[in-house]
N, C-alpha and C positions, 0 to 999 in steps of 0.2 A: 625870204627863202634862206634857210640855213645851209651854209656850205660845210661839207664834211671833209676833214683832212684824210687823205688816203696815204697809207704807208707805202713808200716807194719800195718796190721789189728790186733787190740787187743781189749779187753773188755774196757780198759780205754779210748781208742780212740773213741770207739762207744759211751760211756757215754759222753765224751767230745763233740762229734758231736751233740748228742741229746740235751744236755744242751745249746750249742750254738744256735741250731735251735730254741729251746724254748725261749731263750732270744730274738732272732730276732722276733719271733712271738709276744711276749709280747710288744716289742718296737713298732711294727706295729700297734697292737691293741690300745696301748696308744696314738699313733699319730692320728689314726682314731677317737678315742674317743675325743681327743682334738678338732679335726675338727668339730665333731658333736656338741660338747658343744659350740664352737664358733658360729656355724650356728644356734643352738637353741637359744642362747642369742640374736643373730641378729633378729631372727624371733619374739622373745618375744618383743624386743624393737620396731620393726616395728608394731606389733599388738597393742602395747601400744600407739604408736604415731598415728595410724590410727584412725581418727575420726569416720569414717563410716557414711553412709547416713541415716540408720534407727536406731536411738538410742533406741527406745522403746524395740525392740526385740534383736538387735545386741549387745547391751551393756552387757546384762546378758550372752549371748552366748560367747562373747569375753572374759569376765572375767572368765567364766568356762574353756574356752580353754586355757587361760593363766595359770590358776591354774593347769590344766592337764599337760601343757608343763613344768611348774616349777617342778611338781612332777616327771615327766619323767627325767628331767635334774638332779634332786637330786639322783634318782636311778642310773642314768648313772655315776654320779660323785662318788657315793659309790663303784660301780663296778670298776671304773678306779683306785680308791685309793686302793682297794683290790688287783688289778693286780700289781700295783706299789709295794705294800708290798710284794707280792709273788716274784716279780723280785728281790727286795732288799734281801730277804731271800735266794734266789738261788745264789746270788753273794757272800754271806758270806762264808768265808773259814770254812771247817769242823773242828770241835774241838773234 
């Protein structure tokens, strides 16, 4: 008969599992944020390259949309930086 080793449950193991899961979550969020940032940059570049057919009305609207996208990208970058700082703080050994 094969004996199986059971993992002992303890408070420290629970905390370890929660911290590991939190790290994984932050890693996934950062990866997705990088993808969004990359896609946002591509969209901004495409919008800037797009000449458009109606320059009288479309130019102002395009400029406004680009400004809104840049603002949203700045907000997202700030959030990603905050998440990275939290992740780095979580990895520091307790003193």
